N, C-alpha and C positions, 0 to 999 in steps of 0.2 A: 560608487553609486548605493545608497542603503539598500535594504530588504523591501522597504516601502517605497522606495522610488523607483525601482526596479521593478516591484509588480506592477505601478503604475505606468512604468514604462512599455511593459509590455502588454499589456489590457487595452492599451493604447492603440499600440500594432495589431495587436490579435483583431481587434474592428476591421482594420483595415484589409485580414487577410483571411476575417471569415469566422474565425473561432469567438469560441463563447467568450465574453470579458472574463467574471469572475470564477474561479473554480469553485465549481460544484461536483458535491455527492450524486455517486451515481452505481448502478450496480451491476455487476457481471453478470455473464450468461452461463451459471454455474447449476449443476445438479443442485438437488436439496443433500445429498448425503454429503457430497463435497464441501457446500456451506456448512451443514453442520459439522464435518472434522476440524476446519479450519475454527470455526467458531468457539470450540470446546479449546483448540490447542489456545488459540489469543486470549482467550479468559485467563488459562489457567497462567498463561507466560503473563498478564497484567495485574492478575495478581500478587505476584511473586515480585514482579520489577516494583509497584508502589510499595509493597511491605518494604521492599530493598529502598525505596528513594523514600519514605517515612522515615528511615531510622538516617539515612547519609543525605538526603537532599541533594543530590548529585541532577546534574541538570541534564546531563544528557540522560539518562533515565526517564527523566519528563518529557522530552524531546521523544524520545524510544517511544513511550505510550502514547504520548498522543497520534505518532505513526500508525501504532497497532489499532487505537481507537478509530482512527480513518477507515481500516480495514474493516472492521466492528459493520462500520456505516454502511457498509458497500453489500457485503453479502449476508448479515444475520436479520433474524426475522425483526418484526417492526418494534416489539416489545426491547429486544438487546439494543439494535441501534439509537432508541432514544434514552437506554440507560449508557450506553456507550459515548453518546453524544454532551450528558452530563460529567461524566468522565473526562473528555476532552474541553470541557468548557472550564470542568474544576481546574487543569493544569495552567496556571496562567506563567509563564515564562519570563514576560516582563516582570512582574512582582516578584518573580521568586517564592509565590506561594502556591503551593501544590495540593493542601489540605482539600478543596474540595472533591479533587480527583482520586485522592486515595480514602476519602470517604465512600463515593458514588463508586467505586467500585466492589464494594462489598455486598451490591444488589448485582451485580454485571451477570454471577451464574446463573441466578434466578432472579430477571428483572419482572418488576413490577407487570402485570395485566393488564392490557388496555392500554399500554404505553404506545404513545404516538410519536414517531421519526416526523421533525418538520427539516428537511435540507437546508431551505434557506436560514436557518440561525445558523449554520455554518459555512455555509457559501461564502468566498472569497477572506478566508480567514486563514488561509493554511497558500503554501508555495509548493512548488517543484520538490523541494530538497526535503520537506518535512513529509511527501508521498512517498520518496525514495529511501528516508531512513532506513525502512525495514533491511534495507539492501545489506546494510554496514554491518561489522561484528556484533553479537551480544553484549561487548564489553564496553560496547558504545550504545547501546541500551537497543541494537536493532538485533534483528532475525537474521542474521546470517546468510540471507538470500543469496547473495553472489557467490560466498565460499561456495554454499551446495551447490548451484548450480555449475560452476567449474568444476569443483570433484566430483559430482556425479554424472559428468559428460565424459568426463576420464574414459579412456577402455577399459574394459574389465571393472568398472565400478560397481558394484553391486545395492541397485537403488530398491529399497524397501517401500510394497506400494502405499503403506500409512502416511508416512512421511512424505509421499511425494503427491497425494493427492492432497494434502494441506498446499502443499510448495505449491504448486500447481493454481489454486483456489487462490493465493496470497497474490500471487504474478498475477495474475488475470484481473483480479482486483487494483493492481498498482498500474497497470495498463491503462485500465478505463479511465481512471483520474489522470495519468500523463499525457493521452490523448488532448487533452483539454487543458496542458499547462505547457503550451511551447516555452521555450528558451528565448533567449535574446536573436541566438544564431539559427533558430526555428525560421523568427520572424523578419531575416532579412530579407526574401523572397517566397514567389511561391512555391518557387522548385523545392527551396528547403521546407518550407510549411509542408509539400507535399512528402518528402521525406519522414519528417518528423512525425507524420500522420501515418507513414506506412510502417514503420517501425515499431510505435505505437500498437499497432492492429499486430503485428507480425508477434509481437509478445505476447498480449492480448490471447490470439490465437492459440500458440504455442502452450499458454498456461492451462486453458480449457482442454487442451489438445492431453496434456498429461494427467490432468483428473481422470479425464475416460480411459486412459491408457490404466492410471494406476485402478481404479476401480474393477479393470480386467483384470489385474494383475498381469499385462501383458509386458515383460521384460522388453523386450526389444521396440515395442511401439512408446515407452514410455523412455528410453534413452532416447531414439529419435526426434522427441518432443525437447527433451533436455537441451539435445543438440540446438534444433530450431531457437529454441529459448538463450540458448547463449550468443548464438549467432546473430539475432536480432539487438541484444543488448551492446554487440560487438561492433554491430552498425550504427547503433546509436550513440555509443562513446565517436566514433571515429569523426560522425559528422559534427558532434555537438558539444563533447565535452573538452571544456577548455583547457 
C-alpha cells in the first residue's frame, strides 16, 4: 500500500471510529516558558539542518526539518507558526526541491510581525511518520527524542532541567498530533481506538509534566515524568508497531 493510499484508507476508517479525518495542526497545553525554550531550540536546529541541506541535498534532512517545522506550528507564537509553515511548504520532498525552505528559515528567528498562521494550509499534508520523525537520531534528521527518553529514564541518570524543558514540550506537541493520526492497527476496532487515544494522551500528559517538573528543577519529578513518558511509548509500540 502506498503512503497516499494508506492515508486514504486510514482517513476512511477514522470517520467510522470518530477520529478527525485530516491530520490537523494543534497546540499543546504548555507554559509560555516551555514553549519559548522549545521554539529557540527548534529554530537553532532548523537553521543548522537547512544549512547542511543546502550543501548536501540529503533528503533525510528535509524530512527531519519538516517534522521540526510541525513542532513550531504547534507551540510557536503566531508569526513563528506562519514562518514555520513557509519552511515546511518550501521543502518539497517529491520534487527534491528544498530552496523555498532554505530561504524561509532565514527569517525564522525573527519572523515578520503580523504573520498569520492558517492551519488549514497544512491540514492533511502529513502522516504519522512525519510527526514521529523527531524521535529518530540526529544523523537521520531527527532530534534524538527516543534515545534521550531511554537514556534519561535509566537509574542514576542526571537530568538537565533546561534540556528536559525542551524535551517535554516537544513530546507534548507530538502527542497532540498523534492523537489524531491513528495507524491502521488503531482503526481495527473501537477497543484499539481507545488504546491509541490513551497512549497518545498519556504521552502528552507526561510531556507537559516534564516541563512543569523542569521549571521547578525537581529532579525526582523529572525522573517520574520521564518514566511515564517511556512507559507510554512502550505501551504504544507493543500494541501498534509492526
